[in-house]
TORGU-823155 format. One record per atom (N, C-alpha, C): x, y, z; residue in three letters. Coordinates in steps of 0.1 Angstrom, whole numbers, padded with zeros to 4 digits, always signed. Example, Ala and Ser with C-alpha at 12.3 -4.5 7.8 and 13.67 -1.06 7.14 Angstrom:
BEGIN
+0132-0057+0078ala/+0123-0045+0078ala/+0132-0033+0078ala/+0128-0022+0071ser/+0137-0011+0071ser/+0129+0000+0079ser/
# end
This chain:
BEGIN
+0097-0051+0229unk/+0092-0039+0223unk/+0084-0043+0210unk/+0072-0038+0208unk/+0064-0042+0197unk/+0069-0033+0185unk/+0067-0039+0173unk/+0071-0033+0161unk/+0059-0024+0156unk/+0063-0012+0151unk/+0052-0003+0146unk/+0049-0008+0131unk/+0036-0010+0129unk/+0032-0016+0116unk/+0024-0005+0109unk/+0024-0006+0096unk/+0016+0003+0087unk/+0012-0005+0075unk/-0001-0004+0071unk/-0005-0011+0059unk/-0006-0002+0047unk/-0002-0007+0036unk/-0002+0001+0023unk/-0013-0005+0014unk/-0021+0003+0009unk/-0031-0002-0001unk/-0024-0004-0014unk/-0031-0010-0024unk/-0025-0015-0036unk/-0017-0004-0044unk/-0023+0007-0046unk/-0016+0018-0054unk/-0004+0024-0047unk/-0005+0025-0034unk/+0006+0030-0027unk/+0017+0019-0026unk/+0013+0007-0024unk/+0023-0003-0024unk/+0030-0005-0038unk/+0022-0003-0048unk/+0028-0003-0062unk/+0039+0008-0064unk/+0036+0019-0059unk/+0045+0031-0060unk/+0058+0027-0052unk/+0056+0022-0040unk/+0067+0018-0031unk/+0076+0007-0038unk/+0070-0003-0044unk/+0077-0014-0050unk/+0084-0009-0063unk/+0078-0002-0071unk/+0084+0003-0084unk/+0095+0013-0080unk/+0093+0022-0071unk/+0103+0031-0067unk/+0115+0024-0060unk/+0113+0014-0053unk/+0124+0006-0047unk/+0132-0001-0057unk/+0125-0006-0067unk/+0132-0013-0078unk/+0140-0004-0088unk/+0133+0008-0091unk/+0139+0017-0101unk/+0131+0030-0100unk/+0136+0040-0094unk/+0129+0053-0093unk/+0125+0058-0106unk/+0133+0057-0116unk/+0130+0062-0130unk/+0118+0055-0136unk/+0115+0043-0132unk/+0104+0035-0138unk/+0091+0041-0133unk/+0091+0049-0122unk/+0078+0055-0118unk/+0072+0063-0129unk/+0080+0071-0135unk/+0075+0080-0147unk/+0070+0072-0158unk/+0075+0061-0160unk/+0072+0052-0172unk/+0059+0043-0169unk/+0056+0041-0158unk/+0046+0031-0154unk/+0032+0037-0156unk/+0024+0030-0164unk/+0011+0035-0168unk/+0001+0036-0156unk/+0003+0028-0145unk/-0006+0029-0134unk/-0001+0039-0123unk/+0010+0046-0126unk/+0015+0055-0116unk/+0016+0069-0122unk/+0007+0073-0131unk/+0007+0086-0137unk/+0005+0097-0127unk/-0001+0094-0116unk/-0004+0104-0105unk/+0008+0107-0097unk/+0019+0099-0099unk/+0030+0100-0090unk/+0043+0103-0098unk/+0053+0107-0090unk/+0066+0109-0096unk/+0077+0104-0085unk/+0090+0106-0088unk/+0100+0102-0079unk/+0098+0109-0066unk/+0094+0122-0066unk/+0092+0129-0054unk/+0081+0123-0045unk/+0071+0118-0051unk/+0060+0111-0044unk/+0066+0099-0036unk/+0075+0091-0043unk/+0081+0080-0037unk/+0090+0085-0025unk/+0096+0096-0026unk/+0104+0101-0015unk/+0095+0105-0003unk/+0084+0111-0006unk/+0074+0114+0004unk/+0070+0101+0012unk/+0067+0091+0003unk/+0062+0078+0009unk/+0073+0072+0018unk/+0086+0073+0014unk/+0097+0067+0022unk/+0098+0075+0035unk/+0096+0089+0034unk/+0096+0096+0047unk/+0085+0092+0056unk/+0073+0089+0051unk/+0062+0085+0060unk/+0065+0071+0065unk/+0071+0062+0057unk/+0074+0048+0062unk/+0086+0048+0072unk/+0094+0058+0072unk/+0106+0058+0081unk/+0102+0056+0096unk/+0090+0060+0099unk/+0086+0059+0114unk/+0080+0046+0117unk/+0080+0037+0107unk/+0074+0023+0109unk/+0085+0013+0108unk/+0083+0001+0114unk/+0092-0010+0113unk/+0088-0020+0103unk/+0075-0021+0100unk/+0070-0032+0092unk/+0059-0026+0084unk/+0059-0031+0071unk/+0048-0028+0061unk/+0039-0040+0061unk/+0026-0039+0061unk/+0016-0049+0060unk/+0009-0048+0047unk/+0007-0059+0041unk/-0001-0060+0029unk/-0010-0072+0030unk/-0021-0072+0023unk/-0030-0084+0022unk/-0027-0092+0010unk/-0031-0105+0010unk/-0030-0113-0002unk/-0036-0106-0014unk/-0048-0100-0012unk/-0054-0093-0023unk/-0046-0082-0029unk/-0039-0074-0020unk/-0030-0064-0025unk/-0018-0070-0033unk/-0013-0081-0028unk/-0001-0087-0035unk/-0006-0092-0049unk/-0018-0097-0050unk/-0023-0102-0063unk/-0025-0090-0072unk/-0032-0080-0067unk/-0035-0068-0075unk/-0022-0061-0080unk/-0012-0060-0071unk/+0000-0053-0074unk/+0008-0061-0085unk/+0009-0074-0084unk/+0016-0081-0094unk/+0009-0080-0108unk/-0004-0080-0108unk/-0012-0077-0120unk/-0009-0064-0126unk/-0008-0054-0117unk/-0005-0040-0122unk/+0009-0038-0127unk/+0018-0047-0122unk/+0032-0046-0127unk/+0033-0049-0142unk/+0023-0057-0147unk/+0024-0061-0161unk/+0022-0049-0170unk/+0018-0038-0165unk/+0016-0026-0174unk/+0030-0019-0178unk/+0040-0023-0172unk/+0054-0018-0176unk/+0063-0030-0177unk/+0064-0036-0189unk/+0072-0048-0190unk/+0086-0045-0188unk/+0091-0033-0189unk/+0105-0030-0188unk/+0110-0032-0174unk/+0102-0028-0164unk/+0106-0029-0150unk/+0100-0041-0142unk/+0091-0048-0149unk/+0084-0059-0142unk/+0093-0069-0136unk/+0102-0074-0143unk/+0111-0085-0137unk/+0119-0080-0124unk/+0124-0067-0126unk/+0131-0061-0114unk/+0122-0060-0102unk/+0110-0056-0105unk/+0100-0054-0094unk/+0096-0067-0088unk/+0094-0078-0096unk/+0092-0091-0091unk/+0103-0096-0082unk/+0115-0093-0086unk/+0127-0097-0078unk/+0127-0090-0065unk/+0124-0076-0065unk/+0124-0069-0052unk/+0112-0074-0043unk/+0101-0077-0049unk/+0090-0082-0042unk/+0093-0096-0035unk/+0100-0104-0043unk/+0104-0117-0038unk/+0114-0115-0026unk/+0123-0106-0027unk/+0133-0104-0016unk/+0126-0099-0004unk/+0116-0089-0006unk/+0109-0084+0006unk/+0101-0094+0013unk/+0095-0103+0006unk/+0087-0113+0012unk/+0095-0124+0019unk/+0106-0128+0013unk/+0115-0138+0018unk/+0123-0133+0030unk/+0125-0120+0030unk/+0133-0115+0042unk/+0125-0116+0055unk/+0112-0115+0054unk/+0103-0116+0065unk/+0105-0105+0076unk/+0112-0095+0073unk/+0114-0084+0082unk/+0107-0072+0080unk/+0108-0066+0068unk/+0101-0053+0065unk/+0088-0054+0060unk/+0084-0066+0054unk/+0071-0068+0048unk/+0064-0080+0053unk/+0052-0078+0058unk/+0044-0089+0062unk/+0031-0090+0056unk/+0027-0102+0052unk/+0014-0105+0046unk/+0004-0108+0057unk/-0007-0101+0057unk/-0017-0103+0068unk/-0030-0108+0061unk/-0034-0119+0064unk/-0047-0125+0059unk/-0058-0120+0067unk/-0068-0115+0060unk/-0081-0112+0067unk/-0092-0121+0061unk/-0097-0130+0070unk/-0107-0140+0064unk/-0119-0134+0057unk/-0122-0140+0046unk/-0133-0135+0037unk/-0146-0133+0045unk/-0149-0142+0054unk/-0162-0140+0061unk/-0162-0128+0070unk/-0150-0123+0074unk/-0150-0110+0081unk/-0151-0098+0072unk/-0146-0100+0060unk/-0146-0088+0050unk/-0160-0086+0045unk/-0167-0097+0040unk/-0179-0095+0033unk/-0191-0091+0042unk/-0189-0092+0055unk/-0200-0088+0064unk/-0199-0073+0067unk/-0188-0066+0063unk/-0187-0052+0066unk/-0195-0044+0056unk/-0200-0033+0061unk/-0207-0023+0052unk/-0199-0019+0041unk/-0186-0015+0043unk/-0178-0010+0032unk/-0176-0020+0020unk/-0177-0032+0023unk/-0174-0042+0012unk/-0183-0040+0000unk/-0195-0035+0002unk/-0204-0033-0009unk/-0201-0022-0018unk/-0192-0013-0014unk/-0188-0002-0023unk/-0174-0001-0024unk/-0166-0007-0016unk/-0151-0006-0017unk/-0146-0019-0024unk/-0152-0030-0024unk/-0147-0042-0029unk/-0140-0050-0019unk/-0135-0062-0022unk/-0129-0071-0012unk/-0115-0066-0007unk/-0107-0063-0016unk/-0093-0059-0011unk/-0093-0046-0002unk/-0100-0036-0007unk/-0101-0024+0002unk/-0108-0026+0015unk/-0119-0034+0014unk/-0126-0037+0027unk/-0117-0045+0037unk/-0108-0052+0032unk/-0099-0060+0041unk/-0090-0050+0048unk/-0087-0038+0042unk/-0079-0028+0048unk/-0087-0021+0059unk/-0100-0020+0058unk/-0108-0015+0069unk/-0107-0023+0081unk/-0107-0037+0079unk/-0105-0046+0090unk/-0091-0044+0097unk/-0081-0043+0089unk/-0067-0040+0094unk/-0067-0028+0103unk/-0074-0017+0098unk/-0074-0005+0106unk/-0081-0007+0119unk/-0092-0015+0119unk/-0099-0019+0131unk/-0091-0027+0141unk/-0081-0034+0135unk/-0072-0042+0144unk/-0060-0034+0149unk/-0060-0020+0146unk/-0050-0011+0152unk/-0038-0009+0142unk/-0039-0013+0129unk/-0029-0010+0120unk/-0033+0002+0111unk/-0026+0013+0112unk/-0029+0024+0103unk/-0027+0021+0088unk/-0035+0027+0080unk/-0034+0024+0066unk/-0030+0037+0058unk/-0020+0035+0049unk/-0017+0046+0040unk/-0024+0044+0026unk/-0032+0053+0022unk/-0039+0051+0009unk/-0041+0064+0002unk/-0042+0064-0011unk/-0045+0076-0019unk/-0060+0076-0023unk/-0067+0065-0020unk/-0081+0064-0023unk/-0090+0071-0012unk/-0096+0081-0016unk/-0103+0089-0006unk/-0115+0081+0001unk/-0122+0073-0007unk/-0133+0065-0001unk/-0127+0055+0009unk/-0116+0049+0006unk/-0110+0040+0015unk/-0105+0047+0027unk/-0098+0058+0025unk/-0092+0066+0036unk/-0103+0070+0046unk/-0114+0075+0041unk/-0125+0078+0051unk/-0130+0067+0059unk/-0130+0055+0054unk/-0134+0043+0061unk/-0123+0039+0071unk/-0110+0039+0067unk/-0100+0034+0076unk/-0097+0045+0087unk/-0098+0058+0084unk/-0096+0068+0094unk/-0107+0067+0105unk/-0119+0063+0101unk/-0129+0061+0111unk/-0125+0050+0121unk/-0117+0040+0117unk/-0113+0029+0125unk/-0100+0032+0132unk/-0091+0040+0126unk/-0078+0042+0131unk/-0073+0056+0126unk/-0073+0065+0135unk/-0070+0079+0132unk/-0056+0082+0128unk/-0047+0072+0129unk/-0033+0073+0124unk/-0032+0070+0110unk/-0043+0066+0103unk/-0042+0063+0089unk/-0039+0076+0081unk/-0034+0075+0069unk/-0029+0086+0062unk/-0035+0087+0048unk/-0040+0099+0044unk/-0045+0101+0031unk/-0032+0105+0023unk/-0027+0096+0015unk/-0014+0098+0008unk/-0015+0110-0002unk/-0027+0112-0008unk/-0028+0123-0017unk/-0025+0136-0010unk/-0031+0138+0002unk/-0029+0150+0009unk/-0015+0151+0015unk/-0010+0139+0020unk/+0004+0139+0026unk/+0014+0142+0015unk/+0013+0138+0003unk/+0022+0141-0007unk/+0023+0155-0010unk/+0012+0162-0010unk/+0011+0176-0012unk/+0017+0184-0001unk/+0015+0179+0011unk/+0020+0186+0023unk/+0036+0185+0024unk/+0041+0173+0021unk/+0056+0172+0021unk/+0062+0179+0010unk/+0055+0179-0002unk/+0061+0185-0014unk/+0061+0201-0013unk/+0052+0206-0005unk/+0050+0220-0005unk/+0059+0228+0005unk/
# end
């Protein structure tokens, strides 16, 4: 039986990681002002139907950089990330070669990391993102992709 995979873009992965480490830290984190603990709960409900979370090396790099904006929870988040990566079960890193990313049209306006998610969607992995520009591109490749901004409102309402 194949495992159901879903890719999380950087901001959604950051919400997942901070919430996993300390739900209360979501409210304190400078980069998560658009979210609250309820948003984390919505994300967990969405993730419940998947077996595996996929992230790119670019997402991991961006996420660890964004963790620096909340020194109080940074170490705990790093520890959670380490455990997720080393477990090899729930989280998988998926490399998308640079030469595949830069030849895509979306690279010119999405940037490298987001354009790599368009390639993941084309490979059959739905993407959860709160970035509308990215969502429109990944949905075009994989209709199971989720606009997290809309999903959070739908679950909350």
